[in-house]
N, C-alpha and C positions, 0 to 999 in steps of 0.2 A: 553486598550483605542483604539477606532477607529478613525484613523487620516484621517481627509480629507482637512487638510490646504494645500494651493496650493504652498506649499514650504517653509522650508524643510516640505517634507511630508512622506508618509510611505515608507520605504524600503522594499525590497524583503525579505521575512521571511528567506530565504536561507543564507541571510547576516550574521545572527548570526553564522551559521557554518563557513562560510568563514572567518569571523573574527578569530576564533579559529584556523583555518588552517594557516592564515597567521602569527599568532604567533608561532604555533608549527613549522613552516617550516623556521621561521626567515625572512620572506619577509619583515617585518616592519623594519629591520635593514639592509636591502640590499643596498651596496653601489652602488650609481646611475651612476657609471662609469664602472661597472663590466659587464661582459659578459651575467650574469644570468639576471640582469636589462634589457639589451638591448633586449634580447630574449622575456621577458615580454612584452615590449613595442612593440616590431615587432608583437608579437601575438595579442596584444590589439587593435592595428591599423587595423590589418586583421580582426578582429572581427567587428570592427565599420563600415568598409566598407562593410563587407558582411552582416551583419545583418540589418544595416541602408540602405543599398543601395546607397552608397556614390560612385560617380564615381572612377574608379582607377587611374586617373590622377589628382585628387585633393589631397591636402596635409592636413594633420591632425596635429594639435598642441593641447597642453594641457596648460591650465592657471588655475588660482586659483579660479576665478569667472567670470561670465559674465561682471561685472563691469571692471575687467581687460581687458576683450576683447574690451570693448569701449574704454579704453585706447590705446591698441595696434593700433586699427584702427586710432585713431587720430594721434599718434606720427609716425606710420611706414607706413601707406597708403594714407595719406593725406598731400599735399603740404601746403594748407591753408585754404580750404573750404570744408566742408561737409554739405549736405542738408538733413534735418531730417523730415520727415513725420510722425505724430503721432496723435493719438485720445485718449490717455490716460497718466496715470501718468509715467508709465516707459518710453515710448518712448520720453516723455518730458524730463525726467531726463537724457536719454542718451545725447539728444541735449544740455542740459544746461551742462552736463559734457565735451563734446566735445568742446563746446564754450569756457571753460576755458583754454583748450590747443591750440585751433585754433579759436582766436577771430571772424573771418570772417564766422564761420558756421552759417547756417541760419536754422530757424524752421518754419514748416507750420502744423498748427493744421487742422483736418477734423473731421467730426461730426461721432461719434462711431455709431450712427444709420444709417449711410449710407456707401456703399461700397467707397473705395478710387476712386476717378474719374481719372483715368489715362489718358484717351482721352484728357481731357481739362487741364491736369496738365502741368505747364510750369515749366521746371527744369532749374535752373540758369546755363548758359554756363560755368560759372567760378567754379562750383562745381566739385571735383574730386570723391566725393563718395557720393551715395545716401543710406540714412540709413532709413529703416522700422523695425517694430516690427510685425512679423508674428502673434503672439498671445499675445494681450495685457491683461496681468494677473490682472491689477488693476480694468478692467470693463468687463472682458469676452467676448471679441470681436477678430475676427482673419480675417487675410487677406487669401482668398483662392489662390489656384495654379494659376488660370487664371489670377488673379489681379497682382501676382507675376510676372508670364510670360510676360504679357503686360507692366509692368513697366521694366524689363529687356530689351526688345526689343526697349523701348523707351529710354534707356540710351544709350549714343554714346560712349564717352570716358569714362564715369563715371564708377566707379565700384558699384556694387549693394551688401550692406551690410544688413543683416536680423538677428535680434535678434530673436532666435526661443528657448529661455529659456523654456517656457512652453509647447512645442511641440516636439522638438528634442527627439527621442527615443520614441515617442508616436504616431506621425502622419508621413505618408509616404511622406515627403518632396521632392520636385524635386530640388535636390542640383545643377544640371546643369543649373537651371534657375536664378541662382546668384552667385556672385563671393566669399562672405564671409557668413558664417552662424556659429552660436555660440549659446551655452547653457550651463548653470550650470547644474550639475548631480544631484540636490536634488529634481527633479520634476519628468519628466517622466522616467529618467533612474533608479530611485528606489533606490539611493545611498544616503549615508551620504553627508552633504554640505563639501564644501573645494576644489571642482575642476570644471573646465569647459572645454568643447572641441570646438576646433575652426577649421572649415573646410574652407579651402581656394582654389581658382581655380587657374590654372596655369597663368591666366592673373593677378590675385591678386599678386602672387608671383614676376610676371614680374615687377609689380608696385613697391613691395617692395625692389626688387634689384636696381631698377632705383632710387628711393629716397635714398637708402642705409643708412637710419637712425641706427646708433649704439650707441646711447647715453644713452640707458636704459638697465637694466639687462632682461627686457622682449622685446626688440626689435625684430621685426619679423624676420629680416634677421639672427640675433643671432640664434633665435628658429629654423629657417629652417637650418642653418648650423650644429646644434647640431643634429636636427631630421633625417640628412643624415644617422647618424650611431644609430639612435633609442636611442637618448641621449636628455637631457634637458638642457636648459641654467642656470638652477639654481636647487637646489635640490629639487625634486618635491615630491607630494603627493603620495609616492609609494603604501602606503596602499590603497588608493582609486583606483589607477591605476590596482591593483591586484584585488579588489572586482569588478571593472568593467570588467575586463577580465573573471572573473568567472561568473558574471549575465549573461554577453552576450553569453557565452557558453551554459548556458542553456535556453535562450528566444528564441521566435518564432522569425521568420523573419517580418520585419517591415510591410509589406503588410497585414498581417493576424492581428497584433496587431492594426493597423490603423483601419480595418474593425470593429473590436470589439469595440474600443472606440467610434467611430462614431456612431455605433447603440446604445450603452449604453447612449451617450450623447442625442440622440433623445429621447430615452425612458424616460430619466430624464426630459426633458424640457415638454415632454407630461405628465409625472406624476405631475409635479409641476403647471401646467397649470391651473387646476381646484381651487387650493387655493385662497382664497379671501383676506386673511390677508396680504399676500406678493405675488410678482409676480416676472418673470424674470426682470432684471435690463434693457436688450436689448430687445426691442419688434420686431426688425426686424430679422426674423430666417435666413436671408441670410447672416448676419455677426456675429452670434453668435459663440462663441468658442466651440469647440468640447471637450476642456480638462480643461476648467475653467468655472463652471457654477455660475454666479452672480445674486443673489435674492435680491430684494428691498423691504422695507417697514418701517414704522415709526421707528424712533431711538430707542424708547424705547422697541418696540416688537423686534427689531433685537437683542438688548442687552439681552432681556429675552431669546429669542430663544438660544442664544449662551450659555448663563449660564445653562440654562435647559439641552440642549444637552451634556454639560461638566458633568453635574451630572449623566447623563445616559451613561458615558464613550464614549462619541462621541465629537471630537475636529473638530468644523468648522472654516473655515478661516474667519478673520475679513475682513472688507470693507478695501479700500485703497484710499488714496488720497481726492479728493473731495467727494468720495462715502464712506468714512471711516465710518460714523455714521449710514447710512441709508441702508447698504449692508451686506450680509455675503456671502462668496464664497466656493464652493464645488470643490475640485480636482477631475478630472476623468483621473487619471494617471493608467498606466498598473500594478503598484504594488498592487492597491487597488483592492480586490476581489469583485465580483459579490456578494458573501455572506455579505461582509461589505455594500454594498449598500442596500441589502435586509434588514438589519438591521436598516439603515438610514430611509429607507422609511417607516418602521413600526413605527419608532419613530414620524414621521411627521403625518402620518395617527392617530396615537394614541392620540396625544397631540394637533394637529393644524388643522385637517379636519373639 
């Protein structure tokens, strides 16, 4: 089965052998307070910084999911007020989730067909964290590096938090231009679900220590204190940590991965442009995602395409949110090979051209 679902998506084929290695070496039963575990964690953090080009003075933490990262930000980095900018379902969900923990949280929607208008944006002075989604998986849009930089420069005392779930480990993100970045690993990392990476700037850690919130098992100060010794505040997903370490060891540096994905995304948009029965959901190339391609058509046709693809051993992604019935999505993640995409294109040429 060729898997183009935008998460959980295809894992690197080497993961099969790494799973066997984890079993044979007893990694899956490794005590998480042991010296062996700490060595594994230290090596994994070093690989993340090296391969993803994360600044050396930034801190890395592990969580169970991007949703848990939403919770950590609301609990440990927000006094009472976060400000959320969104153009799709996942950015809006983050806002709604934060609002349950911090009732003063505010949300502001913007048009998915237009770049975020940072110049005319008014950030509430009372906001302590500004929250954005770099890659909106629900509709196939993204915020480019210049937009994030301009927003970071506009923030005064506010921290800038970025949900990079569908782009971290796929795109060459400029981590120094925000305070918090996070992503689940079942997308561009090419790993099984069940873990997330959270990257924090020194400024974010200063805020966490100032708030000093320690009421939850995943409070950021507790995560920080344990990570000083390359440990976790709760029993971690040791298997996925090991798999991440092994995958990162064999992966290219992020600059080269980014270049390949961006070029492949451009080719995919060009490939689908002539099709008349369906078209890219987002018509503005300036805001289209490089890692999630969303295609729109009549709901009956969309359902037929997904079923027909499945019959040909091709798993396409369902639509999401208000686009659930009228779109299907295609992941452009690093673990998906060019050969897989050749087969995908052959399917569409044969049946829908």
